[in-house]
KOLDRENVEX-754506 format. One line per 2 residues: their letters; for each residue x, y negated, z of C-alpha. Coordinates in Angstrom, 1 decimal, padded with zeros to 4 digits. Last residue first. Layout:
<migus>
a> X/Y/Z  ...
</migus>
This chain:
<migus>
rd> 109.0/-151.6/-120.0  108.2/-147.9/-119.7
ih> 104.8/-148.0/-118.2  102.9/-149.9/-120.9
rh> 105.2/-148.5/-123.5  103.8/-145.0/-123.5
rd> 101.0/-145.8/-125.9  103.4/-146.5/-128.7
de> 103.1/-143.5/-130.9  099.3/-143.7/-131.1
kv> 099.2/-147.4/-131.9  098.3/-149.8/-129.1
pk> 096.7/-153.2/-129.6  099.3/-155.4/-127.9
py> 101.4/-155.6/-124.8  099.4/-152.8/-123.0
gi> 099.1/-153.3/-119.3  095.6/-152.0/-118.8
lf> 093.8/-155.3/-118.8  096.1/-156.6/-121.6
wc> 094.5/-154.1/-124.0  091.2/-155.8/-123.8
kk> 089.8/-155.2/-127.3  091.1/-151.8/-128.5
el> 092.9/-150.6/-125.4  089.8/-151.3/-123.3
vk> 087.5/-148.8/-125.1  089.9/-145.8/-125.1
aa> 090.9/-146.7/-121.5  087.2/-146.5/-120.4
ll> 086.9/-143.1/-122.0  090.1/-141.9/-120.4
cl> 088.9/-143.3/-117.0  085.6/-141.4/-117.4
ai> 087.4/-138.2/-118.1  089.7/-138.6/-115.2
sv> 086.8/-139.2/-112.9  084.9/-136.2/-114.3
aa> 087.9/-133.9/-113.6  088.4/-135.2/-110.1
aa> 084.7/-134.9/-109.3  084.7/-131.4/-110.6
aq> 087.6/-130.4/-108.4  085.8/-132.0/-105.4
ag> 082.5/-130.2/-106.3  084.3/-126.9/-106.5
tl> 085.9/-127.4/-103.1  082.6/-128.4/-101.6
lq> 080.5/-125.5/-102.8  081.8/-122.9/-100.3
kd> 082.1/-125.6/-097.6  078.4/-126.6/-097.7
la> 077.3/-129.5/-099.8  075.6/-132.3/-097.8
fr> 073.5/-133.7/-100.7  074.0/-137.3/-099.8
li> 077.6/-136.8/-098.6  078.6/-135.1/-101.9
ll> 076.7/-137.8/-103.8  078.5/-140.6/-102.0
ef> 081.8/-138.9/-102.6  081.0/-138.8/-106.3
fe> 080.5/-142.5/-106.4  083.8/-143.2/-104.5
ip> 085.6/-140.9/-106.9  084.1/-142.9/-109.9
lk> 085.6/-146.1/-108.4  089.0/-144.8/-107.3
hm> 089.9/-143.5/-110.8  090.4/-147.0/-112.4
ll> 093.9/-148.2/-112.0  095.6/-144.9/-111.7
ip> 093.7/-143.6/-114.7  094.6/-146.7/-116.7
ma> 098.3/-146.1/-115.8  098.4/-142.4/-116.6
rr> 097.2/-142.9/-120.2  100.2/-141.2/-121.9
gi> 100.1/-138.4/-119.3  096.5/-137.7/-120.1
yv> 097.3/-137.2/-123.8  100.3/-135.1/-122.9
lp> 098.0/-132.8/-120.8  095.4/-132.7/-123.5
kv> 098.0/-131.9/-126.2  099.6/-128.9/-124.5
ka> 102.7/-128.8/-126.7  105.0/-130.0/-124.0
al> 103.7/-127.3/-121.6  107.0/-125.3/-121.6
ms> 109.0/-128.5/-120.7  106.3/-129.4/-118.3
ll> 106.9/-126.1/-116.4  110.5/-127.1/-115.8
cw> 109.4/-130.6/-114.8  106.8/-129.2/-112.4
ga> 109.3/-127.1/-110.6  111.9/-129.8/-110.4
ig> 109.5/-132.4/-109.0  108.0/-130.0/-106.5
aa> 111.4/-128.9/-105.3  112.5/-132.5/-104.9
as> 109.3/-133.4/-103.0  109.7/-130.5/-100.6
gl> 113.3/-131.3/-100.0  112.9/-135.0/-099.5
fl> 110.1/-134.4/-097.0  111.9/-131.6/-095.2
ly> 115.0/-133.9/-095.0  112.9/-136.7/-093.5
tk> 111.3/-134.4/-090.9  114.7/-133.0/-090.0
lp> 116.1/-136.5/-089.5  113.1/-137.7/-087.5
et> 112.7/-134.8/-085.1  110.6/-136.0/-082.2
ka> 108.7/-139.0/-083.7  108.6/-137.7/-087.3
nn> 107.3/-134.2/-086.2  104.1/-134.1/-088.4
gy> 105.7/-135.4/-091.5  106.6/-138.4/-093.7
dd> 104.3/-141.2/-092.4  105.4/-144.3/-094.2
rf> 101.8/-145.6/-094.1  101.8/-146.1/-097.9
yn> 103.3/-142.6/-098.3  101.1/-140.4/-096.2
vf> 102.8/-136.9/-095.9  101.0/-134.0/-094.2
gn> 102.9/-131.2/-092.6  106.7/-130.5/-092.6
lr> 106.8/-126.7/-092.3  104.0/-126.3/-094.8
sl> 105.6/-128.8/-097.1  108.8/-126.8/-097.0
ya> 106.9/-123.6/-098.0  104.9/-125.5/-100.7
gl> 108.2/-126.8/-102.1  109.7/-123.4/-102.2
vl> 106.6/-122.0/-103.9  106.9/-124.8/-106.5
lg> 110.6/-124.0/-107.0  109.7/-120.4/-107.6
ag> 107.1/-121.3/-110.1  109.6/-123.4/-112.1
aa> 112.2/-120.7/-112.0  109.7/-118.1/-113.1
ai> 108.5/-120.4/-116.0  112.1/-121.0/-117.1
gg> 112.8/-117.2/-117.0  109.7/-116.5/-119.0
aa> 110.6/-119.1/-121.6  114.0/-117.5/-121.9
af> 112.5/-114.0/-122.2  110.0/-115.3/-124.8
ga> 112.8/-115.8/-127.4  116.3/-114.9/-126.1
ak> 118.8/-116.5/-128.4  116.6/-118.9/-130.3
ak> 114.7/-119.8/-127.2  118.0/-120.4/-125.3
gr> 119.1/-123.0/-127.8  115.7/-124.7/-127.8
ll> 115.7/-124.7/-124.0  119.1/-126.4/-123.9
ke> 118.3/-128.9/-126.6  115.1/-129.9/-124.9
aw> 116.7/-130.1/-121.5  119.4/-132.4/-122.8
dr> 116.8/-134.7/-124.4  116.6/-136.6/-121.1
kl> 120.2/-137.5/-121.1  120.3/-140.9/-119.4
gv> 116.7/-140.3/-118.4  117.8/-137.5/-116.0
lm> 119.9/-140.0/-114.1  117.0/-142.6/-114.2
gl> 114.6/-140.0/-112.8  117.0/-139.2/-110.0
af> 117.1/-142.9/-109.3  113.3/-143.2/-109.3
fi> 113.2/-140.3/-106.8  115.7/-142.0/-104.5
sl> 113.7/-145.2/-104.7  110.7/-143.6/-102.9
nl> 111.9/-144.3/-099.4  113.0/-147.9/-100.2
at> 109.7/-148.5/-102.0  107.8/-147.8/-098.8
ev> 109.6/-150.6/-097.0  109.0/-152.9/-100.0
gf> 105.3/-152.3/-099.9  104.6/-155.1/-102.3
pl> 105.0/-157.6/-099.5  106.6/-156.4/-096.2
if> 104.9/-155.0/-093.1  107.6/-155.8/-090.5
lk> 110.7/-153.8/-090.3  110.7/-150.6/-088.2
yh> 114.3/-150.3/-087.0  114.6/-146.6/-086.2
ft> 112.5/-144.0/-088.1  111.1/-145.9/-091.1
nl> 113.8/-148.6/-091.3  116.8/-146.2/-091.0
yg> 115.3/-143.7/-093.4  114.4/-146.4/-096.0
ll> 117.9/-147.9/-095.7  119.4/-144.4/-096.3
cl> 117.2/-143.9/-099.3  118.2/-147.3/-100.7
sl> 121.8/-146.4/-100.4  121.3/-143.0/-102.0
ga> 119.5/-144.5/-104.9  122.0/-147.3/-105.4
va> 124.9/-144.9/-105.2  123.3/-142.5/-107.7
ia> 122.5/-145.4/-110.2  126.1/-146.7/-109.9
aa> 127.5/-143.3/-110.5  125.4/-142.8/-113.6
ra> 126.6/-146.2/-114.9  130.2/-145.3/-114.2
hh> 129.8/-142.0/-116.0  128.1/-143.6/-119.1
sf> 130.8/-146.2/-119.3  130.3/-149.8/-118.4
er> 128.3/-152.9/-119.7  125.1/-150.9/-119.6
gf> 125.4/-150.9/-115.8  124.7/-154.6/-115.8
rd> 121.0/-154.2/-116.7  120.5/-150.8/-115.2
vp> 121.9/-151.6/-111.7  120.6/-155.2/-111.8
yf> 117.0/-153.9/-112.6  117.2/-151.1/-110.1
ft> 115.7/-152.8/-107.1  113.2/-154.6/-109.3
ri> 111.9/-151.3/-110.6  111.3/-150.2/-107.1
af> 109.4/-153.4/-106.2  107.2/-153.0/-109.3
lc> 106.6/-149.4/-108.3  105.4/-150.6/-104.9
pi> 103.2/-153.2/-106.6  101.6/-150.3/-108.5
lw> 101.5/-147.7/-105.8  099.2/-149.7/-103.5
lp> 096.5/-149.3/-106.2  095.4/-146.0/-104.7
la> 093.8/-147.9/-101.8  091.1/-149.6/-103.9
ar> 088.4/-151.2/-101.8  090.4/-150.4/-098.6
ml> 093.2/-152.8/-099.5  093.0/-155.2/-096.5
gt> 094.2/-152.7/-093.9  097.5/-154.6/-093.7
ka> 099.3/-151.2/-094.1  098.1/-151.2/-097.7
ng> 100.8/-153.7/-098.8  100.4/-155.7/-101.9
yl> 100.3/-159.3/-100.6  098.0/-160.2/-103.5
fg> 095.9/-157.2/-102.6  095.5/-158.4/-099.1
gi> 094.6/-161.9/-100.3  091.9/-160.4/-102.4
sq> 090.6/-158.6/-099.3  090.5/-161.8/-097.4
ff> 088.8/-163.5/-100.3  086.0/-160.9/-100.3
gn> 085.7/-160.7/-096.5  087.1/-157.9/-094.4
gs> 084.9/-156.0/-091.9  085.2/-152.8/-094.0
ee> 081.5/-152.5/-094.5  080.2/-148.9/-094.3
iy> 078.8/-147.5/-097.5  075.4/-147.4/-099.2
gl> 074.0/-150.3/-097.3  073.4/-152.8/-100.1
ra> 076.0/-155.0/-098.5  078.6/-152.2/-098.7
vl> 077.8/-151.7/-102.4  078.3/-155.4/-103.2
tf> 081.5/-155.7/-101.2  083.0/-152.5/-102.9
ig> 082.0/-153.7/-106.3  083.6/-157.1/-105.8
vs> 086.7/-155.6/-104.2  087.1/-153.1/-107.0
va> 086.8/-155.8/-109.7  089.4/-158.0/-107.9
af> 091.8/-155.0/-107.5  091.2/-154.1/-111.1
vi> 092.3/-157.5/-112.3  095.2/-157.9/-109.8
yp> 096.7/-154.5/-110.8  096.2/-155.1/-114.5
ll> 098.2/-158.3/-114.2  100.8/-156.8/-111.9
ls> 102.0/-153.9/-114.0  102.4/-154.6/-117.7
la> 102.1/-158.4/-117.6  104.3/-158.7/-114.5
ss> 106.9/-156.3/-115.9  107.2/-158.3/-119.1
qf> 107.5/-161.6/-117.3  110.0/-160.0/-115.0
ys> 112.2/-158.8/-117.9  111.9/-162.1/-119.9
av> 112.9/-164.2/-116.9  115.8/-162.0/-115.9
sr> 117.1/-162.0/-119.5  116.6/-159.0/-121.7
kg> 119.4/-156.6/-122.5  117.3/-153.4/-122.0
sa> 115.5/-152.9/-118.6  115.0/-149.3/-119.4
yv> 112.9/-146.9/-117.3  111.7/-143.7/-119.0
cg> 113.1/-141.2/-116.5  112.6/-143.6/-113.6
av> 108.8/-143.7/-114.3  108.9/-139.9/-114.4
fv> 110.5/-139.8/-110.9  108.0/-142.3/-109.5
fl> 105.1/-140.0/-110.7  106.8/-137.0/-109.3
pv> 107.5/-138.7/-106.0  103.8/-139.7/-105.8
hf> 102.6/-136.1/-106.4  105.2/-134.2/-104.4
sy> 104.3/-133.6/-100.7  100.8/-135.0/-101.2
lw> 099.8/-132.0/-103.3  101.1/-129.6/-100.7
dr> 099.2/-131.4/-097.9  096.0/-131.1/-100.1
fv> 096.5/-127.4/-100.5  097.1/-126.9/-096.7
se> 093.7/-128.6/-096.1  092.1/-131.9/-095.1
gm> 089.6/-132.9/-097.7  090.4/-133.2/-101.4
vh> 089.1/-136.1/-103.5  092.3/-138.3/-103.4
gl> 094.6/-135.3/-103.8  092.9/-134.4/-107.1
vi> 093.5/-137.9/-108.4  097.2/-137.8/-107.4
ci> 097.6/-134.3/-108.7  096.1/-135.2/-112.1
ig> 098.4/-138.3/-112.2  101.5/-136.2/-111.6
ig> 100.6/-133.4/-114.0  100.0/-136.0/-116.8
ra> 103.4/-137.6/-115.9  105.0/-134.2/-116.3
ad> 103.3/-133.7/-119.7  104.3/-137.2/-120.8
vw> 108.0/-136.4/-120.0  107.6/-133.0/-121.7
al> 106.5/-134.7/-124.9  109.9/-136.4/-125.4
rg> 110.2/-139.9/-126.6  113.2/-141.4/-128.5
kg> 110.8/-142.8/-131.0  107.4/-141.4/-130.4
te> 105.8/-138.4/-128.8  108.7/-136.1/-129.4
pm> 108.1/-132.5/-130.0  109.2/-129.8/-127.5
</migus>
């Protein structure tokens, strides 16, 4: 599994590529068991990979938050404003139903950063970016000051922080119901456990490569087959748990069909299905680390997350206009996801040369440094 840059492993980008593909595909799918399965793990996988590559370094608080704001919040605000402008124009032309929110009201909703307000309809997928900013903020002191201690103490601090935030998320979601907080902080609590798991893997993220390389020398294709079987088995387990749990909607903090009657069981099914999906796809990503298109997509996950809503909206208008029957609908949805990703990659290729700051890059990006827009 070749590295993609200094200290960088290709399987990490491959896993991120899988995560963003599943997010885009989930946004074009109608109600189905397959969509429920995608939603059971796609956001946790994306957050997990962000944790794998997270490093606050030894920067000051001001320097760290300035860097995070430039790499996450600036692109978020720019593309939110663009989306609101386009959404307002298209609605006034009569192609889509108006949301009832004015331009500046919608902009205020994006600045607040919580989709539960109902003010982020123009680009709902963007809710994940301020939420990720909140998660990174939770773990900044853990990572920053944890570097002063031993490896084991640092790992223990990350684990305790992740479990504590997860407990707070459970209590808030099912019992106390805090108000709608800025940047989706209440949702960030529930997703923090996956970020913490990613950080723990990130402490030794080359361990898997060394393990697989050693096994490959000893058993050749048999080892790869075993890893593939384990990964597939975990995905099947995740699908089974997702089937038991039902549909998960992250920004609404809806974690299963029986949340009101069986909150603890629902939450455990959510965590279990997400963890199985993450583990399964990570194992398969280690085998797919040389699949260059997947790694390429993973390196550009942020531009895809920022921009994919607009082409999807266009394709949904076409699907409604031509009223495709159910036999053609699934194929059309998959094609819409593929074309949306392709258009986002094309736009990212243009923007990274002249307007790199719009997609969170700190400078014109060299091939080996594309990952830094999400790692900082």
